[in-house]
C-alpha positions as CSV (number, residue, x, y, z in Angstrom):
1,X,0.0,0.1,0.0
2,X,1.0,3.3,-1.1
3,X,-0.2,6.7,-1.6
4,X,0.0,8.9,-4.7
5,X,1.5,12.3,-5.3
6,X,-2.2,13.8,-5.2
7,X,-2.6,12.2,-2.1
8,X,0.6,13.2,-0.4
9,X,0.2,17.0,-2.2
10,X,-2.9,17.5,-0.2
11,X,-1.9,16.0,3.3
12,X,1.5,17.7,3.5
13,X,0.0,21.2,1.6
14,X,2.4,21.4,-1.1
15,X,1.7,21.7,-5.1
16,X,2.3,18.2,-6.6
17,X,5.1,19.8,-9.0
18,X,6.6,20.9,-5.9
19,X,7.4,17.2,-5.2
20,X,8.1,16.3,-8.2
21,X,11.1,19.2,-8.5
22,X,12.4,17.6,-4.9
23,X,12.1,14.3,-6.7
24,X,14.4,15.7,-10.0
25,X,16.4,17.0,-7.0
26,X,17.0,13.3,-5.4
27,X,15.5,14.7,-1.7
28,X,13.0,11.7,-2.2
29,X,12.7,8.7,-4.1
30,X,9.2,7.1,-4.5
31,X,8.8,3.4,-6.0
32,X,7.0,3.4,-9.5
33,X,4.1,0.9,-10.7
34,X,4.7,-0.9,-14.0
35,X,2.6,2.2,-15.6
36,X,5.2,5.1,-14.1
37,X,3.2,6.1,-11.7
38,X,4.7,7.6,-8.2
39,X,3.7,5.6,-4.9
40,X,4.9,7.2,-1.6
41,X,5.3,5.3,1.2
42,X,5.1,6.5,4.8
43,X,8.8,6.9,5.3
44,X,8.2,9.2,2.2
45,X,5.7,11.1,3.8
46,X,7.4,11.7,7.1
47,X,10.8,12.5,4.9
48,X,8.8,15.2,3.1
49,X,7.6,16.6,5.9
50,X,11.0,17.2,7.2
51,X,12.2,18.4,4.0
52,X,9.4,21.3,3.4
53,X,10.4,22.3,7.8
54,X,14.0,22.8,6.2
55,X,13.1,24.9,3.1
56,X,10.7,26.4,4.3
57,X,11.2,27.3,7.5
58,X,14.8,27.1,7.8
59,X,15.3,28.0,4.6
60,X,18.1,25.8,3.4
61,X,19.3,25.0,0.0
62,X,18.6,21.4,-1.3
63,X,22.3,21.0,-1.3
64,X,22.3,21.5,2.7
65,X,19.3,19.4,3.1
66,X,20.6,16.7,1.1
67,X,23.8,16.7,3.7
68,X,21.4,17.0,6.5
69,X,18.9,14.0,5.5
70,X,21.2,11.4,3.8
71,X,20.5,10.2,0.3
72,X,17.1,9.4,-0.7
73,X,17.1,5.8,-1.1
74,X,14.7,4.3,-4.0
75,X,13.4,0.8,-2.3
76,X,14.0,-2.3,-4.5
77,X,11.0,-2.5,-7.2
78,X,8.6,-5.5,-6.9
79,X,10.2,-6.8,-10.5
80,X,13.5,-6.8,-9.2
81,X,15.0,-4.4,-11.1
82,X,18.9,-2.7,-10.7
83,X,19.7,0.5,-10.1
84,X,17.6,3.4,-10.1
85,X,17.7,4.6,-14.2
86,X,19.7,7.4,-15.4
87,X,16.8,10.3,-14.9
88,X,17.6,12.0,-18.8
89,X,17.4,8.0,-20.2
90,X,13.9,7.4,-18.1
91,X,12.7,10.3,-19.2
92,X,13.2,9.9,-22.8
93,X,11.9,6.5,-23.1
94,X,8.8,8.3,-21.4
95,X,8.3,10.7,-24.0
96,X,8.9,8.0,-26.4
97,X,5.9,5.4,-24.9
98,X,3.9,8.7,-24.6
99,X,4.6,9.9,-28.1
100,X,3.7,6.1,-29.5
101,X,6.7,6.2,-31.6
102,X,9.2,3.2,-32.3
103,X,12.8,4.1,-32.4
104,X,13.2,3.6,-36.1
105,X,10.5,6.4,-36.8
106,X,12.3,8.3,-33.7
107,X,16.0,7.8,-35.4
108,X,14.5,8.9,-39.0
109,X,13.1,12.2,-37.3
110,X,16.2,13.1,-35.6
111,X,19.0,11.8,-38.0
112,X,20.3,9.7,-34.7
113,X,21.1,5.9,-35.0
114,X,18.7,3.5,-33.4
115,X,21.4,1.8,-31.3
116,X,22.7,5.3,-29.8
117,X,19.0,6.4,-28.8
118,X,18.5,3.2,-27.4
119,X,22.0,3.6,-25.0
120,X,20.7,6.8,-24.2
121,X,17.7,5.6,-22.5
122,X,19.1,2.7,-20.9
123,X,21.1,5.7,-19.4
124,X,24.0,5.7,-21.5
125,X,26.6,8.1,-21.8
126,X,28.0,10.5,-24.9
127,X,24.6,12.9,-25.4
128,X,25.5,16.0,-26.7
129,X,23.4,19.7,-26.6
130,X,23.0,19.1,-30.3
131,X,21.9,15.4,-30.2
132,X,19.6,16.1,-26.7
133,X,17.9,18.9,-28.6
134,X,16.7,16.9,-31.5
135,X,15.3,14.7,-29.8
136,X,13.8,16.9,-27.5
137,X,12.3,18.5,-30.4
138,X,11.0,15.2,-31.8
139,X,8.7,14.6,-28.5
140,X,8.0,18.4,-28.3
141,X,9.3,19.1,-24.8
142,X,12.1,21.7,-24.2
143,X,15.3,20.5,-23.2
144,X,14.5,22.4,-19.7
145,X,11.6,20.0,-19.4
146,X,14.1,17.2,-20.4
147,X,16.7,18.3,-17.8
148,X,13.6,18.4,-15.1
149,X,15.5,22.0,-14.4
150,X,12.7,23.7,-13.1
151,X,12.4,26.4,-10.6
152,X,10.5,25.6,-7.6
153,X,8.1,28.8,-7.7
154,X,7.9,32.2,-9.8
155,X,9.6,34.7,-8.6
156,X,11.1,38.2,-9.5
157,X,14.9,37.2,-7.9
158,X,16.9,34.2,-8.3
159,X,19.5,33.8,-6.2
160,X,22.9,32.3,-8.3
161,X,22.9,29.1,-6.0
162,X,19.4,28.4,-6.4
163,X,19.6,27.9,-10.4
164,X,18.5,24.3,-11.9
165,X,21.7,23.0,-13.8
166,X,21.2,21.4,-16.9
167,X,24.6,19.2,-17.7
168,X,26.2,17.0,-19.7
169,X,29.1,14.8,-20.5
170,X,31.6,17.2,-22.0
171,X,30.8,19.0,-18.8
172,X,28.9,22.0,-20.9
173,X,26.5,23.3,-18.0
174,X,23.1,25.5,-18.3
175,X,22.4,27.2,-15.6
176,X,18.6,28.8,-15.5
177,X,18.4,32.4,-15.1
178,X,14.6,32.8,-14.5
179,X,11.4,31.4,-13.2
180,X,8.1,30.9,-14.1
181,X,6.2,32.1,-17.6
182,X,8.1,34.2,-19.7
183,X,9.1,35.5,-23.0
184,X,12.6,34.6,-22.9
185,X,14.8,31.9,-21.3
186,X,18.1,33.2,-20.1
187,X,21.1,30.9,-19.1
188,X,24.0,31.7,-17.0
189,X,26.3,28.7,-19.9
190,X,29.5,27.3,-18.8
191,X,31.9,25.9,-21.5
192,X,35.0,23.6,-21.1
193,X,37.6,24.0,-23.3
194,X,37.3,22.1,-26.2
195,X,33.6,20.9,-25.4
196,X,30.5,22.4,-27.3
197,X,27.3,21.4,-29.1
198,X,28.8,18.7,-30.7
199,X,26.6,19.4,-33.9
200,X,24.1,21.4,-35.3
201,X,20.7,22.1,-34.2
202,X,17.7,24.5,-34.5
203,X,14.7,25.2,-33.3
204,X,12.0,28.1,-33.1
205,X,12.7,31.8,-31.8
206,X,16.0,33.8,-31.1
207,X,19.1,34.0,-29.7
208,X,21.3,36.4,-27.8
209,X,24.8,35.6,-26.6
210,X,26.8,37.8,-24.2
211,X,30.5,36.3,-23.6
212,X,31.5,37.2,-20.3
213,X,34.4,35.5,-20.5
214,X,36.6,33.2,-22.6
215,X,36.1,33.3,-26.5
216,X,32.8,31.5,-27.4
217,X,33.1,29.9,-31.7
218,X,29.5,30.1,-32.8
219,X,28.7,28.9,-36.6
220,X,25.6,29.9,-38.5
221,X,25.6,27.5,-41.3
222,X,25.7,28.7,-44.7
223,X,27.3,32.3,-42.5
224,X,30.2,31.8,-41.1
225,X,32.1,31.2,-38.2
226,X,32.0,33.9,-35.3
227,X,34.4,34.8,-32.5
228,X,32.7,35.9,-29.5
229,X,34.9,37.5,-26.9
230,X,34.2,39.0,-23.3
231,X,32.3,42.2,-23.8
232,X,31.1,40.8,-27.3
233,X,27.3,40.0,-28.3
234,X,25.5,37.8,-31.0
235,X,21.7,38.2,-32.6
236,X,20.7,35.3,-34.5
237,X,17.3,33.6,-35.8
238,X,17.2,30.4,-33.5
239,X,16.5,28.7,-37.3
240,X,19.4,28.9,-38.2
241,X,21.6,25.6,-37.8
242,X,24.5,26.6,-35.5
243,X,26.6,24.8,-33.4
244,X,28.9,26.5,-30.8
245,X,32.6,25.5,-28.6
246,X,35.1,26.7,-26.8
247,X,38.9,26.0,-28.0
248,X,41.9,27.1,-25.5
249,X,40.2,28.7,-22.4
250,X,36.7,27.8,-20.8
251,X,33.8,29.9,-21.6
252,X,31.5,31.4,-19.6
253,X,28.3,33.5,-20.9
254,X,24.8,34.4,-20.5
255,X,22.5,33.0,-23.9
256,X,19.5,34.0,-23.9
257,X,16.3,32.3,-26.3
258,X,13.3,33.6,-27.2
259,X,10.7,31.9,-26.9
260,X,11.7,29.8,-24.7
261,X,12.0,26.7,-26.8
262,X,15.4,25.6,-25.9
């Protein structure tokens, strides 16, 4: 026996999206049914009450709460499965299932191989910004939704320590800088030397880049490569196939998409 996310949200006095956020932040690990529905146990509920107190009353951030309470442990599944699946891989599999698409159909739509998509769904590494962007577009979601990088609540002020993070295996890191419904989607990006999007991609909207440090190389297909240094800005339509990378030094920049389709 267990409790659904709606029952737990009502009992504790929190919105269901807050419980989903806390799960993404590894504060709690509810079990899942065969159809993917969350099932919370009584210890889960008590842990959530404690998290609420630490978060709302004592003002601790997610990292401090994890340190104080210890890691959330997922109970063994009834089917005897192994450890927790890769979060993004699990989301990709669910999105494909929800869209009623086969691996072959997704491969044809994205230009990625069936084996690569299958490996990602099983928790394999190697996904680039460009490849995940293609998959997100195929499933009709944003990268932020794919990573689960949503701010807990809408606020005009976002502290640097509270920015939700999207990070790839090559070290590329996007930190979300605004919350709630918005027209612009600003991110603070960090690109290690030699890393980048690893391929062209495009989407609806427009993009603005302001480089804080380092030199970001941005190639707009059929238009050439731009070297964007500290203080420089670049503005272009997102529908243009584009890719970007750092060379000898790390890059930090403010990257804005509008509308928030990335």
